[in-house]
C-alpha positions in Angstrom: -24.3 164.0 30.5 -26.0 164.8 27.2 -25.3 162.8 24.0 -22.0 164.7 23.5 -18.7 162.9 23.2 -15.3 163.5 24.5 -13.0 163.1 21.5 -9.6 161.8 22.5 -6.7 162.1 20.1 -3.8 159.9 21.3 -0.5 158.8 20.0 3.3 159.2 20.4 4.9 162.6 20.3 5.3 163.6 16.7 2.3 161.6 15.5 0.2 164.8 14.8 -2.1 165.0 17.8 -1.8 168.8 18.3 -2.1 169.6 14.6 -5.2 167.4 14.2 -6.7 168.6 17.5 -6.4 172.2 16.3 -8.0 171.5 13.0 -10.9 169.6 14.7 -11.3 172.4 17.2 -11.7 174.9 14.3 -14.1 172.6 12.4 -16.3 171.5 15.4 -16.2 174.9 17.2 -15.8 173.0 20.5 -13.5 173.2 23.5 -10.1 171.7 23.1 -7.6 170.9 25.9 -4.1 169.4 25.8 -3.1 167.6 28.9 0.1 169.6 29.1 -2.0 172.8 29.4 -3.2 171.8 32.9 -1.1 173.8 35.4 1.1 171.5 37.4 0.1 171.2 41.0 3.7 171.5 42.1 4.2 174.8 40.5 1.0 176.2 42.1 1.7 174.7 45.5 5.4 174.5 46.1 5.1 173.6 49.7 2.7 170.7 49.2 4.5 167.4 48.9 2.9 165.1 46.4 4.3 162.2 44.3 4.4 162.8 40.6 2.0 160.0 39.8 -0.6 161.4 42.2 -0.1 164.9 40.8 -0.7 163.5 37.3 -3.8 161.7 38.4 -5.1 164.9 40.0 -4.5 166.9 36.8 -6.3 164.2 34.8 -9.3 164.1 37.2 -9.6 167.9 37.0 -9.4 167.8 33.2 -12.0 165.0 33.1 -14.4 167.1 35.2 -13.9 170.1 33.0 -14.8 168.1 29.9 -17.9 166.7 31.6 -18.9 170.2 32.6 -18.7 171.5 29.1 -20.8 168.6 27.8 -23.3 169.2 30.7 -23.6 172.9 29.6 -24.6 172.0 26.0 -21.4 171.5 24.1 -21.7 168.7 21.7 -18.0 167.7 21.8 -14.8 168.3 23.8 -11.4 167.5 22.4 -8.6 166.1 24.6 -5.1 165.5 23.3 -1.8 164.5 24.7 -3.0 162.3 27.6 -0.4 160.0 29.1 -0.9 156.5 27.7 -1.7 154.9 31.1 -4.5 157.4 31.6 -6.0 156.8 28.1 -6.6 153.2 29.3 -8.9 154.6 32.0 -11.3 156.4 29.7 -14.1 153.8 30.0 -14.1 154.2 33.7 -14.1 158.0 33.5 -16.6 158.6 30.6 -18.5 155.3 30.4 -18.6 153.1 27.4 -20.4 155.5 25.1 -19.1 158.9 26.4 -15.9 159.1 24.4 -14.3 158.3 21.1 -10.6 157.4 20.9 -8.5 158.1 17.8 -5.0 156.7 17.9 -2.4 158.2 15.6 0.6 156.1 14.8 3.4 155.8 12.3 5.1 152.9 10.6 8.0 155.2 9.6 10.3 156.0 12.5 12.1 158.7 10.5 8.9 160.7 10.1 8.3 160.7 13.9 12.0 161.6 14.5 11.9 164.4 11.9 8.6 165.8 13.2 10.0 166.0 16.7 13.3 167.5 15.8 11.9 170.2 13.4 8.8 171.3 15.4 7.5 174.9 14.9 4.5 174.7 17.2 6.3 175.8 20.3 6.5 172.2 21.8 10.0 171.8 23.3 9.8 168.0 23.6 12.8 166.5 21.7 13.2 163.0 23.1 12.5 161.2 19.7 13.8 157.9 21.0 11.2 157.8 23.8 8.6 158.8 21.2 9.6 155.9 19.0 9.3 153.5 21.9 5.8 154.8 22.8 4.8 154.5 19.1 6.0 150.9 19.1 4.2 150.0 22.3 0.9 151.6 21.0 1.2 149.7 17.6 1.9 146.4 19.2 -0.9 146.3 21.8 -4.4 145.3 21.1 -6.7 148.2 20.3 -8.4 149.8 23.3 -12.2 150.2 23.7 -13.7 152.6 21.2 -10.3 153.1 19.5 -9.9 153.9 15.8 -6.3 153.7 14.6 -5.1 156.1 12.0 -1.8 155.8 10.3 -0.6 159.4 10.4 2.5 159.0 8.3 0.5 158.4 5.1 -2.1 161.1 5.5 -2.1 164.9 5.9 -3.3 166.3 9.2 -6.2 167.8 7.2 -7.3 164.4 5.8 -7.0 162.9 9.3 -9.2 165.7 10.8 -11.8 165.1 8.0 -11.8 161.4 8.7 -12.3 161.9 12.5 -15.0 164.6 11.7 -16.8 162.0 9.5 -16.6 159.4 12.2 -17.9 161.7 14.9 -20.8 163.0 12.8 -21.6 159.4 11.8 -21.9 158.4 15.5 -24.3 161.1 16.5 
């Protein structure tokens, strides 16, 4: 792999991952993938029995290979968003200690997360704001993960967050 980095934007639903990912995608002119965009194995292979956890792992492994392939073909960065929390914890194993940068978006204001989820206009149909608040709480309370930079998304615009991440990425190269 070249000196490129996988940029992972993580956080609870409603924290701004998709919006920030889209802004970075425009600014960096690099590939961007949301985990939810990976076709579900079950839908493509209805007669193949596979547990959900294995299906999720297969999708993640496929996405990880796609990102590595883009980097191997000269792209400086690849953006990944919306990875399940348990898979974010495996990033050092997948990309090595220097092959990725993790940006964790969180909120200290539950009403902002709830409102963002219930008033979405980006096509996302996810509406379980209570589960989103729980994930946000879990993320905030745990120790930071390797290479993680935490960004409080309820006090900054998506544009300001994207600029902050852009500055961090350019400063690391």
